C-alpha positions, 0 to 999 in steps of 0.5 A: 502541458510541460510533462517535465518533472524537473520543473519543480526545481526553480533556483536561479543564480544570484541576482544583480549585475555580473561580477568582473573578472579580476584575474590575479589583481589584488585590491589595495589596502585603502581606496585611492584618492579621488581623481578630479575627473572620475569619468576620464579613463586612466590609461596606466591604472588596471582598475576595471571600468566600474564605480565603487564608492565604498569598498565596505558596503555591507551588502557587497561581497568581495569576489573570491573563488575560495569563499565558503559561503558561495553556493553552486546551484543544485544539479538538475534532476533527471526529468520525467518522461514527456508523455506527449512527445513522439506520440501519434496524434491519435490511435496510440496504445498504452505502450506508446503513450507511456513508452519505456526506452529500454524495457527489461525485466526488473527485479527478476530474482523476486519474480522467480522466487515467488514462482518457486514458493508457489510451486512448493505451495502447490506440491504441499497442497496436492500431497496433503489434500490427497491424504485428506481425501483418502481418510475422509470417512475418519474426518467426517463429511459435514459438521457433526459426523467426524471421528477425529478428536485431535485435529482440524477436520471437515467441521473446520472446512465448513467453517471456512466456507462460511467465512469466505461467503461472509467476507465476499458479501461484506466486501462487495457491500462495502465496495458498493457503499464506497461507489455510491455514498462517498462521504457517508461511506467514510463516516460509516466506516469509523462508526461501525469500527467503534461500535463493533469493537466496543460490542465485541469487548463487552461480549467477551467480558460477559463470556468471562474472556477478560483478556480478549474483552479488554483488548477489544475495549482498548481497540474501541477507545483507540478507534474513537481517538482516531475518528475524532482526529479524522473529522476535519479531513473528511471533506477533502478525503470525500472529494478525492474519493468522489473524483476517483469514482467518477473516473472509474465510471467513465474510463477503463474497466476498473470495476471489472478489474476489482471484481476479477481480483476479488474472485481470484482471491476468494478462490485462492483463499478457499484453496488455502483453507482446504490445504491448511485443514489437510495439513492437520489431518495428514500430519497431526500426531495422536497419542492414541494412534487413531489417526489413519494418516499416521499409520506408516509414521511421518507425523509430528507436531514440528512438521505440522507447524513448519508446513502451516508456517510455509503455506501461510507465508505463501498465501500472504505473498501470493495474495499480496502479489494479486493485490499489488498487480490489481493496484498497478493495473488500475494505476495505469488506467488512472495515469492514462486519464490524468495525462491523456483524457483531455488531449487531442487523441484522447485516452490510449487504446487498451489502457487496462490491457496494456497496464496489466501486460506491463504489470505481469511482464517487465514489472512482475519482479518489482511487484513480487519484491514489494509484496515480499516485504509486506508478506514478511511483516504480515507473518509477524503480525499473524504470529503475534495475533495467534499468541495474543488470542491464545493468552486471552483464552487462557485468561492471561490479561497482562500477556494479552495486552502486551501482545496487543500493543506489540501487534499495534506496532507491527500493524503501524509498520505494515501501514507505513510500508504498504503506503510506501509500496503503493506510491512506488507501484504507481510510479512503476505502472507508468515508468516501468522502473525497478522497485527500489529506484521507483520508490526513491524517485517517487518519494523524493519528488513527492516530498520536494513538491509537498505532495506528502502533506496531502498524502498524510491529510488524506484519509483514504488509506486509513479508511480502507484499512479500517474497513477491511479490518472490520470485515476481518473482525466479523469473520473472526467473530463468526469463527468464534461463535461457530466453534462455540455452537458446534463444539467440535470434539477436537476443540473441546479444550479450546486449543484450536480457537485462537488459530482458527480465529486468526486464519478467519481474520486473515481470510476476511482481511485479504479478500476485502483489501483486494476488493477495495484496492482500485478505490485507493489506487485512483487517489494515490495515482492522482497524487503521484501524477500531480507530483510529476507534472502539476501543470496537467492538473491545472490546465487539463482538469481545472474543475478538480484543481479549483475544488481541491484548492477550495477544500485544501488551500495548501495544494497551491504551495505544493503544485507551485513548489 
């Protein structure tokens, strides 16, 4: 196998016989008269030894170093590492297989900033939870016994516990469905989203929530259009998903990484839920002065908003870092399978541990950098979602629809940046580069190879996004029904409904996305590895390659580009 990324350039010099070196010789204005013996060399005539029957041949270009149409061959790109060179025949580990010549901590500033934000989050959480625990009697110990009638209380905390459980169960079931029923999994994802969106829209309209109802009906129509466009591409996507799942069953600890990532996310989401409720308990002002936490002053609406924005941003950034760390770890395992599973030495020892160690050391800053970009976009989407739900609850139909459209554009931006990030992180997992160089190199290579066309036609990303959105909407609907049936005193006028539903949506979305990350990671890593060295796919995985050609003939053009 070649291992050379530079092999995708195959432009040669112009064909034909080499041109003579004329030096300063000037061609005469007209061809000389023919000699009686054309093969006899003339001693005093400096004509080169070639026969030129016609100087005006249409295909002949007069030699000139100043011709503007002459193109120099493009410079050779920097070759990708040759993984099988300088690797022991057996007993090598992940760091030896994917060796970094000069390892360093890339994008360290982003990693340090993430640590600082997390420490600030922990400080805010500790302070507000202490205030909540001090005045727990005022906020109740269950669903109905709270005296608090102006801000979130224990009733809300119980709701978030239900949301966490539902998100965990649905995410696990969704993951198992992808593991055992690949093609059915794709069909079920599309159909469930359509049915749920339409049913929710009808329910809202029946409850006279016309703004929210119309928004969900529009979402259902959009889901129908998307799903119809999916149908021709489902076989190709199902095969790529099946390939990724087959590798996951046989190599590494991919399912274990997914489970650990999901559990850590659930724990962090629970911490976030308690922190957010505690912020309202500790600093929400009350006109009647009944909030015991405000007895010594220091409460204000501005402080509540500022702290909620900060902890929400921290939650997004940390959860994105968890998700991308899981993704980078799993990408290292799939990269090991692609390049080494059929070699004499087999898979590198400790592939999962080695990939995780690199993701949390040299690549910690790079993963933090990419996660920061997504966190900022998600914050904008969250703000738009809260505003849209508030306008829908108020019955402002036009404003609600406009905010929904704006949210769709932000979601599209989020999808594009996430797609860009995930392929860059596959490169980081194997090459250990900084974030921006890795992103540029990966997309340049994939575009030159034509792999970007495969990426666009593969539905893996949209399917997982739509599935995670389905779980998020179920959590948001659960929050709405809970508030309707328990009718807490603080929400009698519905002022907190939009906020609580938005955070329930956030929790469900992040938990499901992290559970499903390893599935998408496998497909994405295979695409990136094919871009860097397609010969490995042809020679080491011929069954997969031939099936891929059968389902997607364009792949032959890509790998031979």
